[in-house]
C-alpha positions, 0 to 999 in steps of 0.5 A: 285128469283123465277122460271124464266119462272113464272118471265118473264111471269109476267115481260112482263105483267107488262111491258105492263100493270103495276101491273094488267097486271101483275096479268092478265098475273100471273093467265093466265099462272099458272091458266090452269096447275094448274087446270091439275094437281089438276085433276090429284091429286084428281085421284092420291090419290081417286085410291091410286096412278095412276096405269094405269099411272104407268109406264109412271110416272116411265119413266118420272122420268127416263127421269127427271134425263136426264134433270136435268143433262143437266140443270146443265151443261147448266147453269154452261157453261152459268154462270161460263164459265171459272171461276175456282173460280165459279165451285169450289163454284158448285162443293162443293154446288154439293157434300153438297147437294148430301150428306144431300140430300137436299139444305141448303138455306145459302150456296146460301147467302155465295155463293153470299157473297164470290163472291161480296168479291171476286169482291172487293164489300164486306168483306169475309164472315167466312163459318161456319164449323157448316153449312157445316157439318150440320147432316143429316135430321132425318129418315123419318117416317110417314106422318105427319100433318101440318097446311095450314100456315106451309105449306104457309111458306114453299113453300113461302120460296121456291120461294124466294130463288130459281134461275134459271129454274123451276128445280132448285126448286127440291133440295129445294123441296125434301130437305123439304118435303121429308127430313125434314117434311115427308110429302111425301116419295121418290116415292111420290116425283118423281111422283109429278115431273112426273106429273109436267112434263107430263102437260103443264106449269111450272114445278114448278106447281109441288107444287100443287100436293104436296100440295094437297098430304098433305092437299087436296084442301085447301092445293093445293091453299095454296102450289100454292099461296105460291110458286108463291106470292114471284115471283109476288112481286119480279117482282112488287116491283123492276120492276121499278128500275130493269134496274138501279139496275141490272147493280149494280156491287154488285147485279151482283156478287152477282147472280153469286155467288147464280146462281153457288150455283144454279147450284151445287144444282140442279147437287147434285140432280140429283145424289140424284133422280137418286138414287131413280129413276133409278132402272133397266136398262130400267130407266137408258137408259131413263135417257140417252136417255133424256140427249142425246136428249136435248142435241143433239137437244138444247131442251130448258130447 
C-alpha cells in the first residue's frame, strides 16, 4: 500500500543505501513540494482563499476530473484486462463509492480475499449486507475541532490502505475529511487537490494543505508525517523479502483484487468530484479537454 511515486523513490533509495538511503530520498522527494504547499496554504488562509488564483484552481479542479477518469480507465485495462470477475469487482466498488460518496477500506480487503478465494488460495468470505448498505455519512455541519493525534491516525490509515497512483488517495481523503469528520467543505477539498496538481511533487502532498486548514503548521506536518510514515515502513520492512513474497500466488491474487477495487474507487470518486467541479460549460469543456489530451498524448498519471 501507499502512493506509487513516493514508494518507488524510497525503494530506490533503499537499494542504494539501505534504510538511511530510503530516509534521505523520502526527505528529498517530499520536502520541496511540501514547502511549496505550505506557502500556498498560508496564503490561502491569510487571504480567505486565493482570489487571484481562484480561476486557476477552478480550472485545475475540472482538469482533475479528466485525469481521474483516465487514471481509472488506464488502471482498468492494465489490471483487469479481460477478466470479467475483476471488472465486476471494480464496477461494484465504483457504484458504492459514488453512492456513499466515500471510500470503504473493508471493500478493498473483501475484494482481495474474494480474488484469493477464486484462485483457490483462501476460503470465500461472506459479504455482509450491512457492509454494502451502510448509511450515508451524516450531513456536514461546521468544521469540527480535532486533535493532532486524531489527524495523524486518519492520514496514517490513508497511507496504509491506498494502492496505486497518487490520485487513488482522493476518494479516501474525500470520504474522511468532508463526509465523516467535516474538516473541509467541498470547495476547500477541490482547492486542496488543485493545489497539489499545480505544484511539483506527488499528488498525495495535498494532505499537507488539508492538515494546514485543520490545525495550521502543526496540522500540515502531522498530516504529512501520518501519510508518509506507513509508506516508508512498507518499504524498509518487507524490502529484504520483496522478491520472494511478491511472486507468491496468494500475495499476487490479493493485490490484484485490491487493485481492481482501487480502480473502482477512483471511478466513483471521479463521479462524485465531477458533481462539485463541473459547474458550467467551461468546466465541462476543460474536463473533456484534459481527458482527451492525456489520453491522446499518453501523459503519465
